[in-house]
N, C-alpha and C positions, 0 to 999 in steps of 0.2 A: 552307444556308438553314435547315434544321432546327436547326442549332446556334445560329443567331441567335435563332430563336423560343424555344429553351430558355433562352438567356441572358437574353432579355427577361422570360421568366416568372420566373426566379430573382430578377432585379432587382426585379420588381413585388412578389413575395412578401416580399422583404427590406424594401422601402419600406412595405408594409402592416404588417409586424411592427413596424417603427420607429414608425409612426404610432400603432398601438395601445399600444405601450409608452409613447410620449410622452403620450397621453391619460391613461393610468393614472397616470403619474408626476405629471401636472398635478393630477389629483384628489387624490392623496396629498399633494402639496405644498400645495394649497389648504387642506386640513385641518390640516396641520402649521403653515402660515403663520397660520391662524386661531388655533391654539393658542398660538403664540408671541405674537401680538397680544394675546390675552387675558392672558397672563402679564405683559405690560407695561402692561395697563390700570390706570388710577388707581383704579377702583372695581370690585370683583369680586362676582359673584353665585354663591352655592353652594346646593346642595340636599342634605339628608340623605335617603337612600333605602335600602331593603332589597334582599335578593337571596335566591334559592334555586336549588338545582341543577336543579329540575324545569322551570324556565322555559327556553324556547328562546332561542338566540342572536338570532333575528329579533325576538323580543319585546323583548329588551334593547336591540337596535339601534333599534327604534322609540321606546322610552322615551328613550334618550339623544339621539336626533335631535330629539325634541320639546323637550327641555331646551335643546339647543344652538341650535336655530332661534329660540328665544324669549329669547335673551340670557343664559342661564345658562352659567357658565364652568367650574364644578367640581362633581363628584359625590363625596359622602362615602358610601361603600358599606359596609353592614353585612353581612358574609358569615358572621356567627357564628364569627369567627376561623378561617375556612377559607382558607388561602393558595392552595389549588388553584383554588377558585372565583374568588377575586380575580384570579388569573393569567389565567383564562379571560375575565373581564369587562373587564379593563383595556384590552386592545387594541380591544375593541368601543367603549368610551367614547372612547378617544383618536382612533379613526377618525372620530368625530363632532366632534372638536375640543375635547373636555373634559379637564380635569385629573382625576385619580383619587386619592382619599384613602381609606385603609383605616380604617374606623370600627370601634372595638373597645370593648365594655363591659369596663372594666378591673377595678376592685375589686369590683363587683357582678357575680357570675358564676353566674347561675341555670342549673341543670342542667349545670354543667361536669362532664363524666364523670370527669376526672382528679381535680379538687378534691374531688368527692363521696366519693372513696375515703379522704379524710383529714379527718375531722370536726374535728380540732384546728386546722385552718387558718383557721377562720371567726371573724369578729369576735363579741365577747361584750358584752352590755349590762351596765350597772351592777347590774341585777337578777340577773346571772349566766346569762342566757339566750343561747345561741348562735344565730346566723342560719342555722346548718346545719339546724336543725329547728324554730326558733322565730323566724319572720320578721316584722319590724315592718312595719306598714301593708299590704303587699301580698305575695302569694305568691311573686313573682319577686324579692324582696329577699333574696339570699343573698350576703352581703358577706364578702370575705376580709380577714384581718388584714394591714395594710401593714407591720407590724414583724417578724412571724415570717419567718425566712429562706426557708423552703420555699414559703410562699404567695406572697411577693413575687417570688421567683425564677420561680415558675410564670407569673405575670402577665408578667414581663419576657421570659420565653421565648416567650410568644405574640406579644408586641410584636416580638421579633426575627424570628420567622418571617414575619410580615406585611411587615416592613421589607425583606426580601430579595426580595420580588416585584418583577420588573422593571417599570420605567416608572411606578410610583406616585409621587406627590409627597410624601405624608406618611403617618405613622400617626397616627390621630385618636383620642385618648383620651376616652372618655365614662365617667361614673360614677367619676371619678378623685377619690374622697373617701371619707368615712364616711357611714353612713346619716343621714338628715335628723334633726337634733335639733329643728328647727322646720320644719313644712311651710309652703309658701306660704299666706298667709291665705285666699286664694280657694278652696283645696282642703280646708280644715278641716271645713266642713259635710259634705263627702262622706264623711268618716270619723267624723263626730259627735265631734269632738275640740275641746278647749280647751287651748291651749299657751301659758300665761302665764309659765312658767318651764321650766327644763330638767328634763324628766321622766326618771326612772331607766330606764324601759323603752325609751327612744329614745336613750340616752346610751351610746356605744360608743367605744373598745374597751378592755374590762376583762379581756382574756384574760391568762393567767398570764405570757406573754412580755412583753406591754406593761407590766404591773404590775411585773415584775421589772426590766426595763430602766429604767423611770422611777425606781424606788426606788434603783437603783445611782447614777443621776445626781443625784437630789434628796433622797434619804434620808427619804422619806415615802411613805405608802401611800394612794392615792386612796380606797380603801374605808373608811378611818378618818377621812376628812375630813367635817366637819359639812355642808359644802356644796361639793362638788367643782367646781361651776360657777364659783365665785369664785377658784379657784386658777389663776392665769395660766400657771404652769409646766406644769400638767397639760394645759391646752388647747394650749399651744405645743408640747408633746411630740408630740401627735397631729397637729397641723398639719405639723410637721417630718417625721413618718414618711410622710405623703402626698407631701411635697416630695421626699423621698429617692427614692421610686419614680419620680416624674416626672423628676428629674435623671438618674437612671440610664437611664431610657428614652431621654432626650435623647442621651446618649452612644452608646447602642446604635444608634438610627436614623441618627444622623449618621455613624457608622462605616460604615453601609451606603448612604451617599449620599442619605439622605432627610431630610425635616424632621419635626418633632414639632408637632402641633396638638392642641387639646382643646376639648371642649364644657364650659363652666363655668357657675357661677351668676352672676347679673346683674352684680355688681361686687364687688371683693375684700372690702370690709368686710362686705358682706351675706353673701357666701359663707363667710367666717370665722365669722360668727354662726350661720348656718343649718346648715352641713354640714361644718365643719372643713376648709375649703378656702381657702387664701390664694394665689391664682394669680398675683398680681403679684410674688411672690417666686420663682417657678419659673424654671428654665432651659427655655424653650420658644419656638418660633418664632412661632406664631400662636395666638390664643385666639378662640373663638366663644362669647361669653357668651349664654346662653339668656334673652333679655329678653322673656319671655312675659308681657306686661302684664296680661292677663286673669287669670293665676294669682294675681296680687297685688291684684286689684280696682282696678287703676290705669287711667288714661286713656292715649291714644296718646302724648302728649307725655312720658310717663315713659320711653318707649324712648329718647328723646333725653337725658333726665336720666341714666339708668343708663349709656348709652353714654359720655357725657362723664365720668362718675365713673371708669369703667375706663380711658379714654384718659389721663386725668390721672394715675392711679396707675401707668401704664406709661410716663410721659413720660421717665424716665431710662433706659429699656431699649429694645432694638431690637424687642421683641415687638410684632407688629401685631394689631389688634383688628378683628374682623368681627362685626357684630351678628346674633344669631340671633333670628328672629321666628316666632311661632306662627300659621301661615296659617289654620287652621280658624276662628280668632276674627275674621277680617277679610274684608270684601268688597274689590272692586278698588280703590275710592277710599281705603279705610282702609289697604290694603297700600301704596299709593303714599305716603301720609302717613308710614307707618312707615319706609319706605325713606329718605325725605327727612329724617326725624328722626335716623336713624342717620348719614346722610351729612353733615348739617349740624353734627353734634356730634363729628366726627372719626373715625368708623369708616372702615376701608379697604374695606369691603364688607358685604354682608348675606347671611345663610344662611337658607334657608327650611325649616321643619319642617311637613310633609315632602313628598316628591315626589308621593305619592298624594293629597295635599290640594290640589294646584295645579289650579284650575279654569281654563277658558279666559279668564275675566275677570282672573285673577291673572297668567296668562302674558302677556296683552296689556299689562298694566301694566309687568311686568318688561322686556319687549321695548322698550316706549316710553321708559321711564326710562333704559335702557341706551343 
């Protein structure tokens, strides 16, 4: 009799354990299924967001849950190139059904403890000033040279470390360019500037390595040109050096089973003109052009215009375009219009800058449009 009771107890405990495991499995599977559905969705919503070691896991879980429950599919996380922090946060975001992308400030490396030990790694202006200790526009502009082997390998090494983090979808390059030769027109009053031509103090990179490499190729010295802005080979040389970094990063991240994505200027011709960045020529999987209409004193329909320009420039490539929008400049109705402008002009999704700026009215719109 006691044996029968014991047998019943064992069976009951076994059944209870199976039920608990089944429920846990269902929860995990629901989140994984949600993630798979989002991967297959025709239109994706992304958000740029930051991170710090000091925040608790529960705080991150609450943040990621808020995004997921309101229709956002992917988070681009800036961990200040800390792969350990990224590895900690990735499963938390994935548990909420989100894709994870490792957001890195690439050529602009303010406060980089390794780079700061090498003053010669930094980009130099036509005036001869290095961003190591003479920074254009703002104090956090410390740009590395894309030509010098040591500086570019440092950036690529950071990319590789991030790309090795398990379960991320991509390494996301930001500031993958040279400093602004022209600021967006809406920002000029902030710096009390007029930029009607290429000014020497904002024209980079005139370091000894770039000048030497260019002279080997083209047998001329940009410092001796009457107007270097008119020399197409000199501009193309610098465009190509940025492209080289991107193309090498592409090979590295793909070797590690990840994609390469990037935050870029609104459309290729504009990026070429403003920051030495011609992203329609790159080897890259997805681009997120920052079409921040208010920076350029433009109306909301400019988001559609700039999106269409980029989509058409990428028409012969497999690279997908997702429009980036600046949330603080918009209320809920305006955000809805921005999303529709992007969607109706060929974007595959929209990315929001940034997570901290998303108010309840914005989240309601994102959820409803989705």
